C-alpha positions in Angstrom: -137.4 123.3 -13.4 -134.4 123.0 -11.2 -134.8 121.4 -8.0 -132.7 120.8 -4.8 -134.4 118.2 -1.8 -132.0 119.6 0.6 -134.3 119.9 3.8 -131.6 122.1 5.2 -130.6 125.8 4.6 -132.4 129.0 4.4 -135.0 130.0 1.5 -136.2 133.5 0.7 -139.4 134.8 0.3 -138.8 134.5 -3.4 -138.6 130.9 -3.8 -141.2 130.9 -1.3 -143.6 132.9 -4.3 -142.0 130.6 -7.0 -143.0 127.3 -4.9 -146.1 128.6 -3.9 -147.2 129.3 -7.2 -145.5 126.6 -9.3 -147.0 124.0 -6.8 -150.5 125.5 -6.9 -151.3 126.9 -10.2 -150.9 126.4 -13.9 -148.7 129.7 -14.2 -145.7 128.9 -15.3 -143.2 129.7 -12.9 -139.5 128.1 -12.7 -139.3 127.1 -9.1 -135.4 126.8 -8.0 -135.9 125.3 -4.5 -137.7 122.4 -4.1 -137.1 121.6 -0.4 -139.0 121.9 3.0 -137.6 125.9 4.0 -138.7 126.9 0.8 -142.4 124.8 1.1 -142.8 126.8 4.4 -142.1 129.7 3.4 -144.5 128.7 0.4 -147.1 128.1 2.3 -147.0 131.1 4.2 -147.1 132.7 0.3 -150.1 130.7 -0.4 -153.2 133.7 0.0 -151.0 135.4 -2.4 -151.7 133.2 -5.0 -155.3 132.9 -3.6 -155.8 136.2 -4.8 -154.0 136.2 -8.2 -156.5 133.2 -8.8 -159.6 134.8 -6.9 -159.0 137.7 -9.0 -159.1 136.2 -11.9 -162.2 134.1 -11.3 -163.7 137.2 -9.9 -163.1 139.0 -13.3 -164.1 136.1 -15.2 -167.7 136.1 -13.4 -168.5 139.5 -13.8 -168.2 139.5 -17.3 -170.4 136.3 -17.2 -172.7 138.5 -15.0 -172.9 140.9 -17.5 -174.5 138.9 -20.0 -175.7 135.9 -18.7 -177.0 136.2 -15.0 -175.7 134.8 -11.4 -175.8 131.4 -11.9 -173.8 131.0 -14.8 -171.7 133.7 -13.5 -171.3 131.2 -10.3 -170.3 128.3 -12.5 -167.4 130.2 -14.6 -166.3 131.6 -11.1 -165.8 128.3 -9.6 -164.7 126.2 -13.4 -161.6 129.0 -13.3 -159.5 128.2 -10.5 -160.5 124.7 -10.9 -158.8 125.0 -14.1 -155.8 126.8 -13.0 -155.0 124.5 -10.6 -155.7 121.5 -12.8 -158.0 120.6 -10.7 -156.0 119.9 -7.3 -157.4 120.5 -5.0 -160.9 118.9 -5.9 -159.2 115.8 -6.6 -157.8 115.8 -3.1 -161.0 116.6 -1.7 -162.9 113.7 -3.3 -159.7 111.3 -2.1 -160.2 112.5 1.1 -164.0 111.6 1.2 -162.4 108.3 -0.1 -160.7 107.5 2.5 -162.4 108.8 5.7 -165.8 106.9 4.5 -164.0 103.7 3.6 -163.8 103.1 7.4 -160.6 101.2 6.8 -157.5 101.2 9.0 -155.0 104.3 8.2 -152.7 102.4 6.1 -155.3 100.8 4.1 -157.1 104.0 4.1 -154.1 106.2 2.6 -153.6 103.8 -0.3 -157.0 104.2 -1.0 -156.5 107.6 -1.8 -153.4 107.2 -3.9 -155.6 104.9 -6.3 -155.9 107.2 -9.4 -160.1 106.3 -9.7 -162.8 108.1 -7.6 -164.8 106.0 -5.6 -169.2 106.9 -4.9 -167.9 108.9 -1.4 -165.7 110.9 -3.7 -168.1 111.8 -6.5 -171.4 112.7 -3.8 -169.1 114.9 -2.0 -167.4 116.7 -5.1 -171.2 116.9 -6.1 -172.4 118.8 -3.0 -169.6 120.7 -2.9 -169.7 122.3 -6.0 -173.3 122.7 -5.6 -172.7 124.7 -2.3 -170.3 127.0 -4.3 -172.3 127.9 -7.2 -175.7 128.1 -5.2 -173.9 130.5 -2.7 -172.0 132.5 -5.3 -175.1 132.5 -7.6 -176.9 134.4 -4.5 -174.2 137.2 -4.0 -174.0 137.8 -8.4 -177.3 138.0 -8.1 -177.4 140.5 -5.3 -174.7 142.7 -7.1 -171.9 142.0 -9.5 -169.4 143.5 -6.8 -170.7 141.4 -3.8 -170.6 138.3 -6.7 -166.8 139.3 -6.9 -165.7 140.4 -3.4 -166.9 136.2 -2.7 -165.1 134.6 -5.0 -162.2 136.9 -4.1 -163.2 135.8 -0.2 -163.3 131.9 -0.8 -159.8 131.3 -3.1 -157.5 133.6 -0.7 -159.4 131.6 2.6 -158.7 128.5 0.5 -155.3 129.5 0.7 -154.8 130.6 3.6 -156.2 127.2 5.4 -152.7 125.3 3.2 -151.2 127.8 6.0 -152.9 126.2 8.8 -152.9 122.3 7.4 -148.9 122.6 8.1 -148.3 123.9 11.4 -145.5 122.8 12.9 -147.0 120.4 15.0 -148.9 118.4 12.3 -147.1 115.7 11.2 -146.9 114.3 7.4 -149.0 110.7 7.3 -146.3 109.1 5.0 -143.6 110.1 3.5 -142.6 111.4 -0.1 -144.8 113.8 -1.9 -146.4 117.5 -1.4 -147.9 116.6 2.2 -144.6 115.4 3.5 -142.3 118.4 1.7 -144.4 121.3 3.7 -145.7 119.2 6.8 -145.0 120.8 10.1 -143.4 124.1 8.1 -145.4 126.8 9.3 -145.3 128.5 12.5 -148.4 129.0 14.6 -147.6 133.0 14.7 -147.0 132.6 10.5 -150.2 131.6 9.7 -151.7 133.6 12.7 -150.3 136.6 10.9 -151.5 135.9 7.0 -154.3 135.2 7.4 -154.9 137.8 9.7 -153.5 140.2 6.8 -155.8 138.1 4.8 -159.0 139.5 7.1 -157.4 143.1 6.2 -157.4 142.9 3.5 -160.6 141.9 2.9 -162.5 143.8 5.1 -160.5 146.9 3.3 -161.7 145.6 0.0 -165.5 145.6 0.7 -165.0 149.2 2.7 -167.9 150.4 1.0 -170.4 148.3 2.5 -169.9 149.9 5.9 -170.2 148.0 8.7 -171.2 145.1 6.3 -168.0 144.8 5.2 -166.9 143.0 8.8 -169.0 139.9 6.7 -165.6 139.4 4.4 -163.0 138.3 7.7 -166.2 136.7 9.4 -166.5 134.3 5.9 -162.9 133.6 6.5 -163.0 133.3 10.0 -165.8 130.4 9.5 -164.2 129.0 6.6 -160.7 128.2 8.7 -162.6 127.0 11.7 -163.9 124.4 9.1 -160.6 123.1 7.6 -159.5 123.1 11.2 -162.1 120.3 11.7 -161.2 118.4 9.1 -157.6 119.0 9.4 -158.5 117.7 13.5 -160.1 114.6 11.7 -157.7 113.5 9.2 -154.9 113.7 11.3 -157.1 111.5 14.2 -158.0 108.9 11.1 -154.5 108.8 9.0 -151.9 110.2 11.1 -151.0 113.3 9.7 -151.2 114.9 6.6 -151.1 114.4 3.4 -150.9 116.6 -0.2 -154.9 115.2 -1.0 -155.5 116.6 3.0 -154.4 120.3 2.0 -156.3 120.1 -1.0 -159.5 119.0 0.9 -159.1 121.7 3.6 -158.8 124.0 1.2 -162.2 123.4 -0.9 -163.7 122.9 2.6 -162.6 126.4 4.0 -164.5 128.3 0.4 -167.3 126.5 0.8 -167.7 127.0 4.3 -166.6 131.1 3.6 -169.3 131.1 0.7 -172.1 129.4 2.8 -171.4 132.5 5.8 -171.5 134.9 3.1 -174.9 133.8 1.7 -176.6 133.4 4.9 -175.4 137.2 6.1 
């Protein structure tokens, strides 16, 4: 992997796609540029990673549902993206929960988030979020394999759209160094809006056979992004900006909120 640490210059969309897949998945991709220009485009390309990982997870869930029922299908659909991302977003969720739950000043909270161990707030949050995701998906797969697969895809795409919103230009990095500092404040609001709108249209089109009920999926994306936005606002106030952990927590929060929306509609 060759990397450039320059913070200037232009970056192609190919650089952004490689950066996105190289940092947000275990898929073997040669990252040729490692700078803020490529990072900004990567965050706009992040929903493409969601499509690929979501399709793989949906396929795994559908296969398990065919043989073993909705509950195990839901477990498989949650486990596959966790494996394909090395648990990156789940780790961020746990770290942010520990940081927010510590009640300590920003500097101390950020130090807690960098520690390798997971505290009680992190464990509790992980358990509750994973249970919510599995329960919501189990209901969708029990309804039909198609609905379960679409729910998995919606959650994966929503999670990665949230990354674009977390990297908006007005949002600073909480500390120097790391992925958060590399991509913080690199995405124009119009770009985040455009990719989210395209994602919503794509999800609605994928569910066109459901008629008006297909609007559930863009609506779930919108709710998921709203939940991630609330978390982002809290973290910026609490930590002074974003970190890679905050982005991961936003992704998992968005996915869980989207799945809960589908379960309730």
